[in-house]
Legacy VTK file of the C-alpha trace (Angstrom):
# vtk DataFile Version 3.0
C-alpha trace
ASCII
DATASET POLYDATA
POINTS 203 float
77.496 63.522 107.117
74.207 65.469 106.668
71.769 64.651 103.948
73.247 66.808 101.290
75.043 65.706 98.111
77.977 68.097 99.046
78.763 66.113 102.347
78.729 62.602 100.744
82.083 60.897 99.852
83.908 57.824 100.916
86.324 57.868 103.616
89.200 57.822 101.171
87.965 60.624 99.283
87.347 62.630 102.324
90.995 62.115 103.591
92.346 63.166 100.070
89.806 66.194 99.891
90.834 67.140 103.421
94.583 67.158 102.946
94.037 69.137 99.601
92.113 72.073 100.893
94.040 72.472 104.241
97.286 72.535 102.284
95.858 75.199 100.095
94.935 77.082 103.170
98.411 76.897 104.210
99.873 78.280 101.280
97.919 81.248 101.232
97.890 81.961 105.149
100.439 84.526 106.502
103.193 83.232 108.722
101.312 84.666 112.032
97.961 83.405 110.671
95.382 80.979 112.228
93.134 78.423 110.900
89.819 77.072 112.592
88.248 73.973 111.236
84.750 73.324 112.722
84.183 69.228 112.973
82.531 66.453 114.821
84.108 63.018 116.312
83.359 61.719 112.837
86.327 63.634 111.191
88.283 65.249 114.175
91.251 62.390 113.712
91.543 63.305 109.921
91.387 67.079 110.355
94.127 67.039 113.134
96.238 64.568 111.014
96.211 66.847 107.859
96.963 69.914 110.138
100.027 68.190 111.396
101.068 66.981 108.121
101.143 70.425 106.746
103.039 71.719 109.834
100.402 73.598 111.606
100.678 74.079 115.442
97.507 72.882 117.073
96.812 75.180 119.983
93.410 74.160 121.101
90.586 71.854 120.360
87.479 74.007 121.532
84.511 72.302 122.456
81.105 73.640 121.496
78.649 72.413 123.979
75.266 72.903 122.395
72.993 73.720 125.064
69.857 72.779 123.024
71.058 69.491 121.447
68.792 66.860 119.877
67.683 63.961 122.092
68.913 60.866 121.517
66.096 58.335 120.227
67.906 55.132 119.868
68.707 54.796 123.677
71.931 53.048 122.680
74.516 55.708 123.175
75.258 59.014 124.983
73.515 61.925 123.653
75.559 63.653 121.230
75.682 67.386 122.481
79.112 68.655 121.185
81.211 69.572 118.198
84.729 70.630 117.933
86.649 73.900 116.497
90.393 72.988 115.890
92.540 75.901 116.201
95.912 75.606 114.259
98.537 78.355 113.722
101.328 79.103 111.162
104.553 80.177 112.550
105.379 81.165 115.833
104.210 84.867 116.424
100.182 84.096 115.897
97.740 86.778 116.786
95.808 86.079 120.254
93.787 89.000 121.369
93.677 87.708 124.881
92.506 90.821 126.520
89.646 91.354 123.906
88.483 87.907 124.758
88.257 88.451 128.379
85.973 91.413 127.687
83.226 89.644 125.475
83.441 86.471 127.844
80.104 85.944 129.158
81.499 84.054 132.155
82.783 86.262 135.145
84.888 85.611 138.297
82.758 85.218 141.531
83.736 88.949 142.297
82.228 89.813 138.796
85.791 90.578 137.272
86.846 89.468 133.767
87.932 85.921 133.177
89.796 84.128 130.742
88.071 82.609 127.888
88.082 78.706 128.073
88.286 76.170 125.417
84.524 75.120 126.091
81.905 77.187 124.605
78.203 76.957 125.603
75.824 77.994 123.134
72.615 76.767 121.471
72.206 75.612 117.990
71.203 78.553 115.733
67.505 79.223 116.243
64.997 82.225 115.998
65.676 85.130 113.934
69.353 84.257 113.472
68.274 81.048 111.556
68.100 81.361 107.935
65.253 79.673 106.363
64.113 78.776 102.932
60.746 79.770 101.293
59.136 76.554 102.838
59.950 77.651 106.392
62.735 74.953 106.880
66.218 75.728 107.919
68.300 76.860 104.869
71.406 75.388 105.723
71.759 72.134 107.851
74.901 73.312 109.615
74.498 76.951 110.230
76.990 78.148 112.959
76.322 80.573 115.551
77.331 84.099 115.061
78.667 84.267 118.596
81.158 81.426 117.720
82.592 83.311 114.633
82.827 86.427 116.694
84.785 84.757 119.420
87.209 83.273 116.549
87.509 86.264 114.357
88.231 88.831 117.621
90.652 86.257 118.966
92.845 85.724 115.894
92.493 88.791 113.756
92.790 92.711 114.014
90.725 95.237 112.219
91.522 95.500 108.490
92.859 91.829 108.462
91.839 89.628 105.805
89.455 86.533 106.774
88.984 83.557 104.434
86.393 80.950 104.610
86.774 78.403 101.885
83.332 76.690 102.691
81.091 79.936 103.271
77.725 78.147 103.304
75.297 80.448 104.899
77.602 83.448 105.057
78.127 83.697 108.946
81.925 84.304 108.590
81.759 87.104 106.005
78.664 88.734 107.868
80.702 88.731 111.151
83.998 89.684 109.750
82.446 92.840 107.943
80.481 93.821 111.294
84.021 93.660 113.202
85.936 95.629 110.568
87.790 92.965 108.822
88.281 92.250 105.119
86.769 88.927 103.966
86.868 86.280 101.217
84.047 83.885 101.109
84.062 80.549 98.671
80.886 78.714 98.115
79.779 76.554 95.205
76.070 75.991 96.007
73.875 78.683 94.476
71.258 78.884 97.184
73.859 79.439 99.951
75.693 82.038 97.701
72.343 84.121 97.182
71.650 83.918 100.876
75.149 84.780 101.908
75.061 87.752 99.598
71.795 89.086 100.950
73.155 88.538 104.591
76.388 90.523 103.773
74.310 93.533 102.200
LINES 1 204
203 0 1 2 3 4 5 6 7 8 9 10 11 12 13 14 15 16 17 18 19 20 21 22 23 24 25 26 27 28 29 30 31 32 33 34 35 36 37 38 39 40 41 42 43 44 45 46 47 48 49 50 51 52 53 54 55 56 57 58 59 60 61 62 63 64 65 66 67 68 69 70 71 72 73 74 75 76 77 78 79 80 81 82 83 84 85 86 87 88 89 90 91 92 93 94 95 96 97 98 99 100 101 102 103 104 105 106 107 108 109 110 111 112 113 114 115 116 117 118 119 120 121 122 123 124 125 126 127 128 129 130 131 132 133 134 135 136 137 138 139 140 141 142 143 144 145 146 147 148 149 150 151 152 153 154 155 156 157 158 159 160 161 162 163 164 165 166 167 168 169 170 171 172 173 174 175 176 177 178 179 180 181 182 183 184 185 186 187 188 189 190 191 192 193 194 195 196 197 198 199 200 201 202
């Protein structure tokens, strides 16, 4: 959990909530559609359990290795430097733009040729101009995701003109990147300050 009211619930309530929204996503998703869920080791098991419950096929658990992760001050555990993105699909004919991913993959073969994109993504926590900030200069959203992450996801599993849904829009990264890449989009968010920031970003 982060120190925000929207991220505070009991374990039992979280499981119920997760099952409810993942079922809702399954109901509206096309038969060849994909779902990507960002999580940490705290909720990875619950997310994967819910996906299996509603008959999603889990294709990958992508590891986001944060190249600028926060240091561990307790000296009692390994430093946490990864988050996960679970990719599930509905049906058997899911979209996967393999060649497009090779083109945008920053990694190359030894001879400089294109390389398959792997399921470990090295990228920093959002910083600099990309980080949205409040009037006091502090980060507007505690879990703002990198634009590069959403770029890879949207290119991987959709085509131009397809509809991308983010049911927890937050700072608006998904819709901003979807628009940039020529996709249609729907974003759902209940926190006023995030709605305003996302609308401004999309415009």
